[in-house]
VOVO-911477 format. One record per atom (N, C-alpha, C): z, y, x; residue in three letters. Coordinates in steps of 0.1 Angstrom, whole numbers, plus 5000, padded with zeros to 4 digits. Each point is the difference from the previous one (the first is absolute). Example, Ala and Ser with C-alpha at 12.3 -4.5 7.8 and 13.67 -1.06 7.14 Angstrom:
2
507849435132ALA/500050124991ALA/500050125009ALA/499350114996SER/500050115009SER/500850114992SER/
// end
This chain:
270
371826466837UNK/501149915006UNK/499549955012UNK/500750025013UNK/499849975014UNK/499749855000UNK/499649965011UNK/499949855004UNK/501149955001UNK/500850075009UNK/501449954999UNK/500949954987UNK/499450084990UNK/500749954986UNK/499449914992UNK/498649955007UNK/499449884991UNK/500249885014UNK/499950025009UNK/500249875007UNK/501349985010UNK/500950094998UNK/501049995006UNK/500149985018UNK/500749935005UNK/499849995014UNK/498749925004UNK/499049984994UNK/499049955003UNK/498750104997UNK/500650135000UNK/498750114998UNK/499950035013UNK/498950055004UNK/499450055011UNK/500650135002UNK/500950074990UNK/500650105005UNK/501249985005UNK/500649895004UNK/501249965007UNK/499850065011UNK/498750025006UNK/500150095014UNK/500650125005UNK/500150054987UNK/500650144998UNK/501349995004UNK/500749904993UNK/501349995001UNK/500549935013UNK/499149925008UNK/500449945011UNK/500150125009UNK/498950085001UNK/500250135008UNK/501350094999UNK/500249984988UNK/501250104996UNK/501449945010UNK/500049864992UNK/501149935004UNK/499949985018UNK/499149985004UNK/500050025014UNK/500550115010UNK/499350114990UNK/500350135007UNK/501450025000UNK/500749984988UNK/501350034999UNK/501149915009UNK/499649915003UNK/500949875009UNK/499249965012UNK/499150125004UNK/499049975014UNK/501049935010UNK/501250045005UNK/500449935013UNK/500449864996UNK/500649984989UNK/500649854996UNK/498949924998UNK/498650054993UNK/498849925001UNK/499449975014UNK/500050105010UNK/499550005013UNK/501049855008UNK/501250024998UNK/501249905007UNK/499749884996UNK/499749974984UNK/499949884997UNK/498649965003UNK/498950075000UNK/498749955007UNK/500049975015UNK/501050045009UNK/500249995013UNK/500749885003UNK/501049964987UNK/500549885002UNK/499249894996UNK/499250014990UNK/499149934999UNK/499149965011UNK/499350085006UNK/499349985014UNK/500649915009UNK/501350065002UNK/500949925011UNK/500049854994UNK/500549984989UNK/500249864995UNK/498849935003UNK/498950034996UNK/498549945002UNK/499949965014UNK/500350125008UNK/499849965015UNK/501149885005UNK/501150034994UNK/501349885003UNK/499249894997UNK/499649964989UNK/499549874994UNK/499349935010UNK/498850065010UNK/499349965010UNK/500549965010UNK/501450055001UNK/500749955016UNK/501349884997UNK/499749964989UNK/501149904995UNK/499549855006UNK/500649955008UNK/499749855002UNK/500549914992UNK/499749904991UNK/500549924991UNK/499649855003UNK/501449945003UNK/500049865004UNK/499849904987UNK/499449945001UNK/499549914988UNK/501449924994UNK/500549975011UNK/501449884998UNK/501050084997UNK/500050135001UNK/501450074998UNK/500050064988UNK/500849964990UNK/500150034988UNK/500350174993UNK/501050045011UNK/500650154997UNK/498750085002UNK/498949985012UNK/499150085002UNK/498950014989UNK/499749874994UNK/499149984990UNK/500550094988UNK/501149964995UNK/500450094988UNK/499950135001UNK/500750065011UNK/500350115001UNK/498550075003UNK/499249935005UNK/498850095001UNK/499250004987UNK/500249904990UNK/499749984985UNK/500450164994UNK/501050005000UNK/501250074997UNK/499350175002UNK/500050005016UNK/499550115003UNK/498550054994UNK/499249934997UNK/498650024997UNK/500150064983UNK/501049934994UNK/500450044986UNK/500650125000UNK/500850015010UNK/500650154999UNK/499150125002UNK/499049985010UNK/499050085007UNK/499250064985UNK/499749904992UNK/499250004987UNK/500850094992UNK/501349944997UNK/501150104988UNK/499950125007UNK/500250035012UNK/500150145006UNK/498850094996UNK/498749985004UNK/498950064997UNK/499850024982UNK/500649854992UNK/500050054988UNK/500850114995UNK/501350005005UNK/500850114997UNK/499450155005UNK/499250015011UNK/499450155003UNK/498650024988UNK/499349904996UNK/499250004993UNK/500450054986UNK/500949954994UNK/500750014989UNK/500750155001UNK/500750045009UNK/500650135002UNK/499050105000UNK/498850005006UNK/499250115002UNK/499350024986UNK/500149884990UNK/499550064987UNK/501150024991UNK/501250025002UNK/501050004994UNK/500249884989UNK/500049905004UNK/500249884990UNK/501549955008UNK/500850054997UNK/501550015005UNK/500649854996UNK/499949984988UNK/500549854997UNK/499349905006UNK/498650005001UNK/499849925008UNK/500050005015UNK/500250085007UNK/500750045010UNK/501149945003UNK/500950034990UNK/501249925003UNK/500149844998UNK/499349964991UNK/499749864998UNK/499949945015UNK/499050055006UNK/499449975015UNK/501249985009UNK/500650154998UNK/501350025010UNK/501049934999UNK/500449924989UNK/500949924997UNK/499449875008UNK/498949974998UNK/499249865008UNK/500050045015UNK/499950115005UNK/500350025014UNK/501349985003UNK/501250044991UNK/501049985007UNK/500549855001UNK/499549924990UNK/500549855000UNK/499249955015UNK/498750055002UNK/499449965012UNK/501350025013UNK/500250124999UNK/501350075011UNK/500849915000UNK/500849954990UNK/501149914999UNK/499749885006UNK/498949944998UNK/499549865006UNK/499750025013UNK/499350095008UNK/499750015012UNK/501450035009UNK/500850104996UNK/500950055008UNK/501449864999UNK/500149954989UNK/500949894999UNK/499449875010UNK/498749985000UNK/499649935010UNK/500150035015UNK/499850125002UNK/500550065014UNK/501249985005UNK/501050014991UNK/501449995002UNK/500649865002UNK/499449904993UNK/500149864998UNK/498749924996UNK/499249925012UNK/499049954998UNK/500149884991UNK/501349965000UNK/500249854990UNK/499850044984UNK/499950164999UNK/500050024987UNK/498749974995UNK/498850015008UNK/498749934992UNK/499949864999UNK/501149925004UNK/500049864996UNK/500350004983UNK/501050104998UNK/500350004987UNK/499050084989UNK/499550105005UNK/498750064997UNK/499049934994UNK/499649885007UNK/499149894998UNK/500349914989UNK/501149945004UNK/500549884992UNK/500350074987UNK/500350124998UNK/500050044981UNK/499150004995UNK/498849985006UNK/498649964992UNK/500049894988UNK/500949905008UNK/500449884992UNK/500750054986UNK/500750105002UNK/500950034984UNK/499050064991UNK/499050105007UNK/499050074993UNK/498949894992UNK/499849905009UNK/499049914996UNK/500749914989UNK/501249974999UNK/500649944989UNK/500050094989UNK/500450135002UNK/500050084987UNK/498750024995UNK/498950015006UNK/498649994992UNK/499849914994UNK/500049895006UNK/499849864995UNK/500849974988UNK/501350044999UNK/500849984987UNK/499450104991UNK/499550145003UNK/499350104989UNK/498849904996UNK/499349965009UNK/498749954993UNK/500449864995UNK/500749935001UNK/500449884991UNK/500150064985UNK/501450095001UNK/500650074987UNK/498650074992UNK/499150065005UNK/498850044991UNK/498849915004UNK/499949895003UNK/499049924996UNK/499749964984UNK/498750024999UNK/499849944985UNK/500150124990UNK/500350115005UNK/499950124991UNK/499250104999UNK/498949955006UNK/498950084996UNK/499450085015UNK/500750015011UNK/499950055009UNK/498849925012UNK/499050085001UNK/498849935006UNK/500549925012UNK/499349895004UNK/500349965014UNK/498849935004UNK/499949945014UNK/498849935005UNK/500149874997UNK/498749945000UNK/500049874999UNK/500749915010UNK/500050065012UNK/501049905010UNK/501550064999UNK/500550044992UNK/501250054996UNK/501049875001UNK/501249995004UNK/500549895005UNK/500749974983UNK/500249854997UNK/500449974990UNK/501749994996UNK/500649994991UNK/501250004998UNK/500749895010UNK/499549915003UNK/500849905008UNK/499850035014UNK/498750075003UNK/500150055013UNK/500850105003UNK/500550114992UNK/500650085001UNK/501549975000UNK/500349884993UNK/501549965000UNK/500149935018UNK/499149955001UNK/500049925014UNK/500050135011UNK/499450114999UNK/500350115011UNK/501150054996UNK/500450024990UNK/501450084996UNK/501249905007UNK/499749864998UNK/501349935007UNK/499950005014UNK/498749995007UNK/500150035012UNK/500450115008UNK/499750114992UNK/500450145004UNK/501550014999UNK/500849934990UNK/501450044997UNK/500549915013UNK/499349875001UNK/500849955013UNK/499950065013UNK/498850075002UNK/500150085012UNK/501050135001UNK/500350054988UNK/500950114998UNK/501349945004UNK/500349874992UNK/501549945001UNK/500050005016UNK/499149915006UNK/500349955016UNK/500250095010UNK/499250114998UNK/499950155009UNK/500850104995UNK/501049944989UNK/500950104994UNK/499250185000UNK/499149994995UNK/499250134999UNK/500650084987UNK/500350115005UNK/500750134992UNK/498950084998UNK/500350094990UNK/498850104996UNK/500650115010UNK/498950055005UNK/500050115007UNK/499750144995UNK/501350114995UNK/499250104992UNK/499750115011UNK/499350124995UNK/499850115005UNK/501350085005UNK/501249944992UNK/501150065004UNK/500549955015UNK/499949864998UNK/500249915013UNK/499550045012UNK/498550044999UNK/499450035013UNK/500450145004UNK/500250074990UNK/500350145005UNK/501550015006UNK/501049924996UNK/501349985007UNK/499549945014UNK/499349915003UNK/499749935012UNK/499350105009UNK/499350074994UNK/499350135010UNK/501050124999UNK/501150004996UNK/501050105002UNK/499650144993UNK/499149924988UNK/499350174993UNK/500749984983UNK/501349995002UNK/500449984984UNK/500050124993UNK/500350115007UNK/500250144997UNK/498850044992UNK/498849975008UNK/498350034993UNK/500049924991UNK/500449864998UNK/499849934989UNK/500750044987UNK/501250075001UNK/500750054991UNK/499950124994UNK/499050085007UNK/499750174998UNK/498449994998UNK/499549975009UNK/498150044998UNK/499549884993UNK/500649875005UNK/499449904992UNK/499949974984UNK/501650024997UNK/500249994985UNK/499850124996UNK/499950135004UNK/499350124994UNK/498749974995UNK/499249955010UNK/498549944996UNK/499849904990UNK/501049964995UNK/499749874990UNK/499650044991UNK/500450094993UNK/499350074988UNK/498750064999UNK/499249985010UNK/498450035001UNK/499649855002UNK/500749895000UNK/499449874999UNK/500549954987UNK/501750014994UNK/500049964988UNK/500250104987UNK/499349974987UNK/499850094990UNK/501750014995UNK/500850125000UNK/501050034994UNK/499950124994UNK/501050064990UNK/500050104991UNK/500450145009UNK/500649975010UNK/500450115009UNK/498950065008UNK/499349905008UNK/499050045006UNK/498850054993UNK/499849944987UNK/498850084993UNK/500350154997UNK/501250055000UNK/500150144994UNK/499150115010UNK/499849935012UNK/499250095008UNK/498150054993UNK/499849914993UNK/498950034991UNK/500050104988UNK/501450045000UNK/500250114986UNK/500650135007UNK/499650064993UNK/500350175002UNK/500850074985UNK/501449985006UNK/500950064991UNK/500450134997UNK/500250034990UNK/500150174997UNK/501750015003UNK/500450134997UNK/501750035001UNK/500949904994UNK/499649954986UNK/500649934991UNK/499749864999UNK/499249955013UNK/499749865002UNK/499049944991UNK/499150094994UNK/498949934994UNK/498849995007UNK/499549904999UNK/498549995006UNK/498950114999UNK/499550085008UNK/499050104998UNK/498649945003UNK/499849945012UNK/498849925003UNK/500349855011UNK/498949945000UNK/500149885009UNK/499350095012UNK/500849935014UNK/499350025009UNK/499649925007UNK/498650025008UNK/499249895005UNK/499350055009UNK/499049935010UNK/498950065005UNK/501050015018UNK/499350055010UNK/500350055012UNK/501550044998UNK/500950005010UNK/501450044999UNK/500150045014UNK/500450125003UNK/500350085012UNK/501249995005UNK/500949914991UNK/501550015007UNK/500349875008UNK/500849995008UNK/500749895009UNK/498749945011UNK/498750075002UNK/499449965009UNK/500650005013UNK/500850125003UNK/500649985014UNK/500849894999UNK/501149974991UNK/500949915002UNK/499249875003UNK/499349964994UNK/499249875000UNK/499649995014UNK/499250125006UNK/499449975012UNK/501150005012UNK/501050044995UNK/501250015011UNK/500649875000UNK/500249944987UNK/500649875004UNK/498949905005UNK/499149994995UNK/498549945005UNK/499949995017UNK/500150125005UNK/499950055013UNK/501249925008UNK/501250004996UNK/501249975003UNK/500149835000UNK/499649954987UNK/499849845000UNK/499049935012UNK/498850084999UNK/499149955011UNK/500450005011UNK/501150085007UNK/500550085014UNK/500849855003UNK/500649984988UNK/501249895001UNK/499549875004UNK/498749984991UNK/499349865001UNK/499450015016UNK/499350115005UNK/499350005014UNK/501249975008UNK/501150054999UNK/501149985010UNK/500449845001UNK/500049924990UNK/500349894998UNK/499049925007UNK/498350054996UNK/498849945006UNK/500049995015UNK/500850125005UNK/500250025014UNK/500749895008UNK/501149984992UNK/501049905007UNK/499349874999UNK/499649944988UNK/499549854998UNK/498849965006UNK/499250105006UNK/498549975008UNK/500250075013UNK/501450055002UNK/500150045017UNK/498950135001UNK/500050094993UNK/499250125002UNK/500550105007UNK/499350075009UNK/500450135003UNK/499250114994UNK/500950114995UNK/498750084993UNK/500050135009UNK/498850074999UNK/499750125008UNK/500750114996UNK/499450115006UNK/500550144995UNK/499850044986UNK/498849934994UNK/499750004985UNK/501449984994UNK/500449895002UNK/501449984994UNK/501050085000UNK/500250085010UNK/501150095003UNK/499850124994UNK/498850034998UNK/499050144993UNK/500249974983UNK/500049864992UNK/500349974989UNK/501350024996UNK/501049975007UNK/501450005000UNK/500550144999UNK/499650085011UNK/500050124999UNK/499650094990UNK/498849974994UNK/499650074988UNK/501149954988UNK/499849884998UNK/500949944990UNK/501250094997UNK/500849985012UNK/501450095001UNK/500150144996UNK/499150075004UNK/499550154999UNK/499750024984UNK/499049914994UNK/499850024988UNK/501449964991UNK/500649895004UNK/501249944991UNK/501050105002UNK/500450095010UNK/501050104998UNK/499650084993UNK/498750085001UNK/499650104991UNK/500449954986UNK/499549884997UNK/500049944988UNK/501249994992UNK/501049965011UNK/501649974995UNK/500450124996UNK/499850115007UNK/500350145000UNK/499750064985UNK/498849964993UNK/499650064991UNK/500549944985UNK/500649845001UNK/500349994990UNK/501949974997UNK/
// end
């Protein structure tokens, strides 16, 4: 029994799969790595003004986007397709937020204020589960303190007319609703457990009976994942250039040209 069969993705043998996947998708990996390097160099050219909320929030989203993108590359090269899809969905959420703020700076106020709704929901969940055996620290708030916090938060929500800002709302504000209704929704299967998505782990015969379970490195969809990841980061970088008034050099032009070239070839194959 090989080490991949004993340890799965944690096996040292995974390096052989990495070489295989990178060889078969070399141009896409090369483009993504160039985008990653460009993203990092861009980060050090951003001037962030402490008192300007849109820049502070977008800079934070940008750091998360870069780590999501790097995670996608790491997962893809190992053939961890579902894990790469999960991170790709996270990257799309960053894209919706960054592009929405680029188009309308006032979105950031709603983005921040919505934290009150999340705090309220967390406190309600904590209160509802208090005393049923869930471990808590000694300095955890009492029921009375929780009630006071909830009251204050409810007052803030009502006073400021705070509404829940959904990912679909952000996608609409960003002008990316088609991306939300296609890629983002399709990727939900990698996050949420449902029967249809679990079919990918089964190999069926011609009569529909299960022949065996499918597991381990997966060679399928690596190009699709890298294509979507690259496109998403380019959208984010475009918004970053607007928000921070950056002028990109010839490297940016080269990235766009390479993406368009690979994207054209990719679309002709599907």
